[in-house]
Short mmCIF file of the C-alpha atoms (twelve columns), coordinates in Angstrom:
data_MODEL
# 
_entry.id   MODEL 
# 
loop_
_atom_site.group_PDB 
_atom_site.id 
_atom_site.type_symbol 
_atom_site.label_atom_id 
_atom_site.label_alt_id 
_atom_site.label_comp_id 
_atom_site.label_asym_id 
_atom_site.label_seq_id 
_atom_site.Cartn_x 
_atom_site.Cartn_y 
_atom_site.Cartn_z 
_atom_site.pdbx_PDB_model_num 
ATOM 1   C CA . MET A 1   5.362   -7.988  1.960   1 
ATOM 2   C CA . LYS A 2   8.237   -8.353  -0.441  1 
ATOM 3   C CA . ASN A 3   8.290   -7.164  -3.997  1 
ATOM 4   C CA . GLY A 4   9.114   -9.711  -6.629  1 
ATOM 5   C CA . ASN A 5   6.831   -12.447 -5.271  1 
ATOM 6   C CA . SER A 6   4.940   -12.412 -8.569  1 
ATOM 7   C CA . GLU A 7   3.396   -15.873 -8.049  1 
ATOM 8   C CA . LEU A 8   1.578   -14.938 -4.844  1 
ATOM 9   C CA . ARG A 9   -2.128  -15.438 -5.474  1 
ATOM 10  C CA . LEU A 10  -4.114  -12.490 -4.180  1 
ATOM 11  C CA . ALA A 11  -7.772  -11.792 -3.453  1 
ATOM 12  C CA . VAL A 12  -8.490  -8.123  -4.188  1 
ATOM 13  C CA . LEU A 13  -11.503 -6.769  -2.279  1 
ATOM 14  C CA . ILE A 14  -12.495 -3.160  -2.985  1 
ATOM 15  C CA . ASP A 15  -14.780 -0.972  -0.894  1 
ATOM 16  C CA . ALA A 16  -16.497 1.144   -3.581  1 
ATOM 17  C CA . GLU A 17  -17.849 3.623   -1.055  1 
ATOM 18  C CA . ASN A 18  -14.509 4.517   0.512   1 
ATOM 19  C CA . VAL A 19  -12.026 4.847   -2.365  1 
ATOM 20  C CA . PRO A 20  -12.180 6.806   -5.650  1 
ATOM 21  C CA . TYR A 21  -12.674 4.943   -8.901  1 
ATOM 22  C CA . SER A 22  -10.465 7.326   -10.882 1 
ATOM 23  C CA . ASN A 23  -7.227  5.359   -10.801 1 
ATOM 24  C CA . ILE A 24  -8.283  1.732   -10.832 1 
ATOM 25  C CA . LYS A 25  -5.649  1.015   -13.494 1 
ATOM 26  C CA . GLY A 26  -2.931  2.406   -11.241 1 
ATOM 27  C CA . ILE A 27  -4.296  0.436   -8.290  1 
ATOM 28  C CA . LEU A 28  -4.204  -2.854  -10.212 1 
ATOM 29  C CA . GLU A 29  -0.694  -2.108  -11.492 1 
ATOM 30  C CA . GLU A 30  0.425   -1.505  -7.905  1 
ATOM 31  C CA . ILE A 31  -1.121  -4.796  -6.787  1 
ATOM 32  C CA . ALA A 32  0.621   -6.637  -9.644  1 
ATOM 33  C CA . LYS A 33  3.982   -5.821  -8.022  1 
ATOM 34  C CA . TYR A 34  3.116   -8.167  -5.187  1 
ATOM 35  C CA . GLY A 35  1.304   -11.029 -6.868  1 
ATOM 36  C CA . ILE A 36  -1.433  -12.240 -9.197  1 
ATOM 37  C CA . PRO A 37  -4.958  -10.945 -8.439  1 
ATOM 38  C CA . THR A 38  -6.869  -14.180 -8.988  1 
ATOM 39  C CA . ILE A 39  -10.023 -12.841 -7.320  1 
ATOM 40  C CA . LYS A 40  -11.201 -9.266  -7.896  1 
ATOM 41  C CA . ARG A 41  -14.427 -8.139  -6.258  1 
ATOM 42  C CA . ILE A 42  -15.898 -4.739  -5.466  1 
ATOM 43  C CA . TYR A 43  -18.633 -4.060  -2.927  1 
ATOM 44  C CA . GLY A 44  -21.255 -1.327  -2.895  1 
ATOM 45  C CA . ASP A 45  -24.899 -0.426  -3.221  1 
ATOM 46  C CA . TRP A 46  -25.060 -0.141  -7.015  1 
ATOM 47  C CA . THR A 47  -28.502 1.457   -6.809  1 
ATOM 48  C CA . LYS A 48  -26.901 4.619   -5.420  1 
ATOM 49  C CA . PRO A 49  -25.704 7.431   -7.718  1 
ATOM 50  C CA . ASN A 50  -22.474 7.978   -5.767  1 
ATOM 51  C CA . VAL A 51  -20.924 4.777   -7.154  1 
ATOM 52  C CA . VAL A 52  -21.897 5.274   -10.790 1 
ATOM 53  C CA . GLY A 53  -18.300 6.085   -11.714 1 
ATOM 54  C CA . TRP A 54  -17.186 2.597   -10.722 1 
ATOM 55  C CA . LYS A 55  -19.681 0.953   -13.073 1 
ATOM 56  C CA . ASN A 56  -17.834 2.275   -16.103 1 
ATOM 57  C CA . VAL A 57  -14.486 0.692   -15.213 1 
ATOM 58  C CA . LEU A 58  -15.485 -2.702  -13.810 1 
ATOM 59  C CA . LEU A 59  -15.921 -4.589  -17.087 1 
ATOM 60  C CA . GLU A 60  -12.674 -3.424  -18.677 1 
ATOM 61  C CA . ASN A 61  -10.742 -4.416  -15.561 1 
ATOM 62  C CA . ALA A 62  -12.537 -7.741  -14.982 1 
ATOM 63  C CA . ILE A 63  -13.753 -6.798  -11.492 1 
ATOM 64  C CA . THR A 64  -16.863 -8.553  -10.201 1 
ATOM 65  C CA . PRO A 65  -19.405 -6.184  -8.573  1 
ATOM 66  C CA . ILE A 66  -21.125 -7.452  -5.435  1 
ATOM 67  C CA . GLN A 67  -24.469 -5.815  -4.650  1 
ATOM 68  C CA . GLN A 68  -25.050 -4.899  -1.034  1 
ATOM 69  C CA . TYR A 69  -28.122 -2.872  -0.167  1 
ATOM 70  C CA . SER A 70  -27.895 -0.260  2.578   1 
ATOM 71  C CA . TYR A 71  -30.552 -1.376  5.010   1 
ATOM 72  C CA . THR A 72  -29.885 1.432   7.484   1 
ATOM 73  C CA . SER A 73  -29.386 5.082   6.618   1 
ATOM 74  C CA . GLY A 74  -25.825 6.289   7.189   1 
ATOM 75  C CA . LYS A 75  -24.394 2.779   7.533   1 
ATOM 76  C CA . ASN A 76  -21.976 1.143   5.102   1 
ATOM 77  C CA . SER A 77  -23.370 -2.362  4.714   1 
ATOM 78  C CA . SER A 78  -20.626 -3.253  2.213   1 
ATOM 79  C CA . ASP A 79  -18.265 -3.765  5.150   1 
ATOM 80  C CA . SER A 80  -20.023 -6.866  6.415   1 
ATOM 81  C CA . ALA A 81  -20.308 -8.350  2.918   1 
ATOM 82  C CA . MET A 82  -16.568 -7.895  2.329   1 
ATOM 83  C CA . ILE A 83  -15.710 -9.435  5.685   1 
ATOM 84  C CA . ILE A 84  -17.936 -12.479 5.099   1 
ATOM 85  C CA . ASP A 85  -16.487 -13.017 1.626   1 
ATOM 86  C CA . ALA A 86  -12.932 -12.594 2.901   1 
ATOM 87  C CA . MET A 87  -13.427 -15.342 5.460   1 
ATOM 88  C CA . ASP A 88  -14.994 -17.632 2.850   1 
ATOM 89  C CA . ILE A 89  -12.008 -17.047 0.560   1 
ATOM 90  C CA . LEU A 90  -9.582  -17.579 3.445   1 
ATOM 91  C CA . TYR A 91  -10.919 -21.080 4.082   1 
ATOM 92  C CA . SER A 92  -11.078 -21.950 0.376   1 
ATOM 93  C CA . ASP A 93  -7.256  -22.201 0.171   1 
ATOM 94  C CA . LYS A 94  -7.335  -20.466 -3.218  1 
ATOM 95  C CA . VAL A 95  -5.052  -17.555 -2.306  1 
ATOM 96  C CA . GLU A 96  -1.939  -16.782 -0.259  1 
ATOM 97  C CA . GLY A 97  -2.711  -13.117 0.311   1 
ATOM 98  C CA . PHE A 98  -5.299  -10.358 0.275   1 
ATOM 99  C CA . CYS A 99  -5.426  -6.776  -0.903  1 
ATOM 100 C CA . ILE A 100 -7.996  -4.651  0.923   1 
ATOM 101 C CA . VAL A 101 -8.687  -1.417  -0.968  1 
ATOM 102 C CA . SER A 102 -10.403 0.927   1.451   1 
ATOM 103 C CA . SER A 103 -9.830  3.911   3.719   1 
ATOM 104 C CA . ASP A 104 -12.133 2.559   6.420   1 
ATOM 105 C CA . SER A 105 -10.831 1.472   9.827   1 
ATOM 106 C CA . ASP A 106 -13.696 -1.034  10.101  1 
ATOM 107 C CA . PHE A 107 -11.486 -3.558  8.287   1 
ATOM 108 C CA . THR A 108 -8.727  -3.474  10.909  1 
ATOM 109 C CA . ARG A 109 -9.923  -6.582  12.735  1 
ATOM 110 C CA . LEU A 110 -10.356 -8.429  9.439   1 
ATOM 111 C CA . VAL A 111 -6.755  -7.702  8.443   1 
ATOM 112 C CA . ILE A 112 -5.495  -8.858  11.829  1 
ATOM 113 C CA . ARG A 113 -7.476  -12.106 11.491  1 
ATOM 114 C CA . LEU A 114 -6.172  -12.750 7.964   1 
ATOM 115 C CA . ARG A 115 -2.583  -12.274 9.088   1 
ATOM 116 C CA . GLU A 116 -3.151  -14.572 12.059  1 
ATOM 117 C CA . ALA A 117 -4.101  -17.212 9.496   1 
ATOM 118 C CA . GLY A 118 -0.782  -16.729 7.687   1 
ATOM 119 C CA . MET A 119 -2.047  -14.495 4.891   1 
ATOM 120 C CA . LYS A 120 -0.015  -11.610 3.481   1 
ATOM 121 C CA . VAL A 121 -2.152  -8.467  3.492   1 
ATOM 122 C CA . LEU A 122 -1.633  -5.389  1.327   1 
ATOM 123 C CA . GLY A 123 -3.719  -2.308  2.087   1 
ATOM 124 C CA . ILE A 124 -4.415  0.547   -0.308  1 
ATOM 125 C CA . GLY A 125 -6.277  3.686   0.695   1 
ATOM 126 C CA . GLU A 126 -6.219  7.450   0.975   1 
ATOM 127 C CA . ARG A 127 -4.050  9.397   3.416   1 
ATOM 128 C CA . LYS A 128 -7.082  9.851   5.645   1 
ATOM 129 C CA . THR A 129 -6.956  6.117   6.461   1 
ATOM 130 C CA . PRO A 130 -6.750  5.603   10.253  1 
ATOM 131 C CA . ASN A 131 -3.445  4.370   11.667  1 
ATOM 132 C CA . SER A 132 -5.061  1.274   13.148  1 
ATOM 133 C CA . PHE A 133 -5.863  -0.108  9.688   1 
ATOM 134 C CA . ILE A 134 -2.441  0.888   8.290   1 
ATOM 135 C CA . ALA A 135 -0.527  -0.751  11.132  1 
ATOM 136 C CA . ALA A 136 -2.489  -3.997  10.774  1 
ATOM 137 C CA . CYS A 137 -1.275  -4.540  7.180   1 
ATOM 138 C CA . ASP A 138 2.011   -6.044  6.004   1 
ATOM 139 C CA . LYS A 139 2.256   -3.176  3.544   1 
ATOM 140 C CA . PHE A 140 0.069   -0.108  3.092   1 
ATOM 141 C CA . THR A 141 0.207   2.157   0.043   1 
ATOM 142 C CA . TYR A 142 -1.397  5.575   -0.189  1 
ATOM 143 C CA . LEU A 143 -3.550  6.163   -3.245  1 
ATOM 144 C CA . GLU A 144 -2.074  9.645   -3.567  1 
ATOM 145 C CA . ILE A 145 1.362   8.289   -4.565  1 
ATOM 146 C CA . ILE A 146 0.098   5.871   -7.189  1 
ATOM 147 C CA . SER A 147 0.753   7.441   -10.589 1 
ATOM 148 C CA . THR A 148 -2.025  9.061   -12.635 1 
ATOM 149 C CA . ILE A 149 -4.420  9.590   -9.737  1 
ATOM 150 C CA . PRO A 150 -6.117  13.014  -10.144 1 
ATOM 151 C CA . SER A 151 -4.910  15.881  -7.984  1 
ATOM 152 C CA . GLN A 152 -8.424  17.102  -7.185  1 
ATOM 153 C CA . PRO A 153 -10.558 15.295  -4.579  1 
ATOM 154 C CA . VAL A 154 -12.785 12.796  -6.352  1 
ATOM 155 C CA . GLU A 155 -16.114 11.597  -5.041  1 
ATOM 156 C CA . THR A 156 -16.336 7.843   -4.874  1 
ATOM 157 C CA . GLY A 157 -18.686 7.707   -7.842  1 
ATOM 158 C CA . GLU A 158 -19.918 10.647  -9.863  1 
ATOM 159 C CA . PRO A 159 -17.634 12.145  -12.516 1 
ATOM 160 C CA . GLN A 160 -17.442 15.917  -12.943 1 
ATOM 161 C CA . LYS A 161 -20.722 17.187  -14.308 1 
ATOM 162 C CA . ASP A 162 -19.117 19.913  -16.384 1 
ATOM 163 C CA . GLY A 163 -16.958 17.379  -18.205 1 
ATOM 164 C CA . ALA A 164 -13.878 19.513  -17.728 1 
ATOM 165 C CA . ALA A 165 -10.498 17.800  -17.841 1 
ATOM 166 C CA . ARG A 166 -8.765  17.460  -14.499 1 
ATOM 167 C CA . LYS A 167 -5.425  19.078  -13.832 1 
ATOM 168 C CA . PRO A 168 -2.299  16.854  -13.852 1 
ATOM 169 C CA . HIS A 169 -1.665  15.278  -10.488 1 
ATOM 170 C CA . LYS A 170 1.025   16.664  -8.238  1 
ATOM 171 C CA . ASN A 171 2.049   14.148  -5.610  1 
ATOM 172 C CA . PRO A 172 1.869   15.488  -2.058  1 
ATOM 173 C CA . ILE A 173 5.516   15.167  -0.967  1 
ATOM 174 C CA . ALA A 174 6.185   14.614  2.716   1 
ATOM 175 C CA . LYS A 175 9.272   16.062  4.388   1 
ATOM 176 C CA . ILE A 176 12.029  13.748  5.570   1 
ATOM 177 C CA . GLY A 177 12.076  14.518  9.276   1 
ATOM 178 C CA . ASP A 178 14.016  13.180  12.239  1 
ATOM 179 C CA . ASP A 179 11.488  10.380  12.671  1 
ATOM 180 C CA . VAL A 180 12.292  9.006   9.219   1 
ATOM 181 C CA . ILE A 181 16.046  9.378   9.685   1 
ATOM 182 C CA . ASN A 182 15.836  7.613   13.056  1 
ATOM 183 C CA . LEU A 183 13.758  4.821   11.553  1 
ATOM 184 C CA . ILE A 184 16.345  4.224   8.803   1 
ATOM 185 C CA . ALA A 185 19.315  4.550   11.181  1 
ATOM 186 C CA . SER A 186 17.931  2.149   13.785  1 
ATOM 187 C CA . SER A 187 16.990  -0.379  11.092  1 
ATOM 188 C CA . ILE A 188 20.526  -0.248  9.682   1 
ATOM 189 C CA . SER A 189 21.931  -0.891  13.162  1 
ATOM 190 C CA . ASP A 190 19.557  -3.820  13.657  1 
ATOM 191 C CA . VAL A 191 20.823  -5.765  10.604  1 
ATOM 192 C CA . ALA A 192 24.392  -4.427  10.223  1 
ATOM 193 C CA . ASP A 193 27.544  -6.571  10.327  1 
ATOM 194 C CA . GLU A 194 30.463  -5.978  12.698  1 
ATOM 195 C CA . ASN A 195 31.669  -3.107  10.483  1 
ATOM 196 C CA . GLY A 196 28.310  -1.383  10.506  1 
ATOM 197 C CA . TRP A 197 27.398  -2.234  6.903   1 
ATOM 198 C CA . ALA A 198 23.903  -3.529  6.130   1 
ATOM 199 C CA . PHE A 199 22.471  -4.931  2.905   1 
ATOM 200 C CA . LEU A 200 19.976  -2.299  1.767   1 
ATOM 201 C CA . ALA A 201 17.341  -4.865  0.789   1 
ATOM 202 C CA . ASP A 202 17.377  -6.209  4.362   1 
ATOM 203 C CA . VAL A 203 17.095  -2.668  5.707   1 
ATOM 204 C CA . GLY A 204 14.115  -1.973  3.451   1 
ATOM 205 C CA . ASN A 205 12.343  -5.158  4.518   1 
ATOM 206 C CA . LEU A 206 12.843  -4.351  8.192   1 
ATOM 207 C CA . ILE A 207 11.608  -0.773  7.768   1 
ATOM 208 C CA . GLN A 208 8.475   -2.137  6.089   1 
ATOM 209 C CA . LYS A 209 7.822   -4.436  9.039   1 
ATOM 210 C CA . LYS A 210 8.256   -1.598  11.513  1 
ATOM 211 C CA . GLN A 211 6.182   0.929   9.562   1 
ATOM 212 C CA . PRO A 212 3.836   -0.594  6.930   1 
ATOM 213 C CA . ASP A 213 3.074   2.735   5.216   1 
ATOM 214 C CA . PHE A 214 6.734   3.649   4.678   1 
ATOM 215 C CA . ASP A 215 7.323   4.220   0.968   1 
ATOM 216 C CA . ALA A 216 10.082  6.228   -0.726  1 
ATOM 217 C CA . ARG A 217 7.418   7.639   -3.045  1 
ATOM 218 C CA . ASN A 218 5.876   9.447   -0.071  1 
ATOM 219 C CA . PHE A 219 8.979   11.654  -0.128  1 
ATOM 220 C CA . GLY A 220 9.270   12.063  -3.895  1 
ATOM 221 C CA . PHE A 221 11.694  9.187   -4.609  1 
ATOM 222 C CA . ALA A 222 11.018  6.146   -6.759  1 
ATOM 223 C CA . LYS A 223 13.114  3.846   -4.537  1 
ATOM 224 C CA . LEU A 224 14.803  3.739   -1.144  1 
ATOM 225 C CA . THR A 225 18.341  3.973   -2.594  1 
ATOM 226 C CA . PRO A 226 18.050  7.501   -4.075  1 
ATOM 227 C CA . LEU A 227 16.275  8.659   -0.912  1 
ATOM 228 C CA . ILE A 228 19.162  7.509   1.295   1 
ATOM 229 C CA . LYS A 229 21.747  8.960   -1.095  1 
ATOM 230 C CA . THR A 230 20.355  12.444  -0.441  1 
ATOM 231 C CA . LEU A 231 20.831  12.123  3.334   1 
ATOM 232 C CA . LYS A 232 24.208  13.025  4.844   1 
ATOM 233 C CA . HIS A 233 23.557  10.703  7.776   1 
ATOM 234 C CA . PHE A 234 24.340  7.553   5.772   1 
ATOM 235 C CA . GLU A 235 27.105  6.043   3.623   1 
ATOM 236 C CA . ILE A 236 26.438  4.004   0.497   1 
ATOM 237 C CA . ASP A 237 28.681  1.243   -0.898  1 
ATOM 238 C CA . GLU A 238 27.892  -0.372  -4.253  1 
ATOM 239 C CA . ARG A 239 29.530  -3.792  -4.503  1 
ATOM 240 C CA . ASP A 240 29.941  -6.074  -7.488  1 
ATOM 241 C CA . SER A 241 27.972  -9.291  -7.564  1 
ATOM 242 C CA . ASN A 242 28.386  -12.511 -9.536  1 
ATOM 243 C CA . ASN A 243 26.240  -10.857 -12.174 1 
ATOM 244 C CA . SER A 244 28.410  -7.987  -13.415 1 
ATOM 245 C CA . LYS A 245 25.333  -5.967  -14.398 1 
ATOM 246 C CA . ILE A 246 23.913  -5.971  -10.885 1 
ATOM 247 C CA . LYS A 247 25.304  -4.024  -7.941  1 
ATOM 248 C CA . HIS A 248 24.626  -4.967  -4.347  1 
ATOM 249 C CA . ILE A 249 23.881  -1.850  -2.322  1 
ATOM 250 C CA . TYR A 250 25.124  -1.624  1.254   1 
ATOM 251 C CA . VAL A 251 24.514  1.224   3.672   1 
ATOM 252 C CA . ARG A 252 25.768  2.238   7.094   1 
ATOM 253 C CA . ASN A 253 25.304  5.040   9.568   1 
ATOM 254 C CA . ARG A 254 27.919  7.754   9.596   1 
ATOM 255 C CA . ASP A 255 29.826  8.135   12.862  1 
ATOM 256 C CA . LYS A 256 27.706  11.048  14.021  1 
ATOM 257 C CA . THR A 257 24.438  9.210   13.448  1 
ATOM 258 C CA . THR A 258 23.093  7.874   16.729  1 
ATOM 259 C CA . PRO A 259 19.892  5.902   16.252  1 
ATOM 260 C CA . ARG A 260 17.208  6.798   18.712  1 
ATOM 261 C CA . THR A 261 14.025  4.965   19.570  1 
ATOM 262 C CA . THR A 262 12.555  3.251   16.516  1 
ATOM 263 C CA . VAL A 263 9.425   4.938   15.161  1 
ATOM 264 C CA . THR A 264 6.591   2.497   14.633  1 
ATOM 265 C CA . LYS A 265 2.917   2.715   13.984  1 
# 
């Protein structure tokens, strides 16, 4: 899923029982990078106390709550309601993409079906999200790297009873290992010209296709360019464009960089 496609109409479906309510503003700002959320619905059993936190943020963010009673103890009945609604929306021709906000692998088959129908699918969830759901999406973003999310684990609903302010969030930074370097190097080789240079935007798009949860923010960088600049394995070339204020960034593997098998999920 490419950034900048601001006219893409999106249906945002949120699983209230599997994601925290604390950073809904950050979630919606993240979604806005990819398109316009024309449909915003959230699913849960609103008679339960564990989703009370969501109730306070729905109105101010224009999210429509969908009531789904839990008919069986221990089962999340919101899943089936979300899936039914997603299919109804799919056949309504009102959107070009979906955003599924959940950390539940039960939505994997839904995402696969939506993509088979030509939909772009963005996933947002916690790091505990199973790989099957992540790999099914065009793009998957971890809640932990979206700005302003609290550093402490937050229950899906109830706010802190003591009313104490939460500590500022510190993003969990992943290390840049050989798997990441190999992924970047092999992607450069895949789209490079005869001199080994590749347009960085093309490299980024290919990396996203190979590994939907790849995000420079996972490693403490705002963008891919500064991440690559810190790695000795790659060369950067900034070239002038027709617009003098914009530089085209090209990258290539250094001579000693030998791409190995591409890492995918």
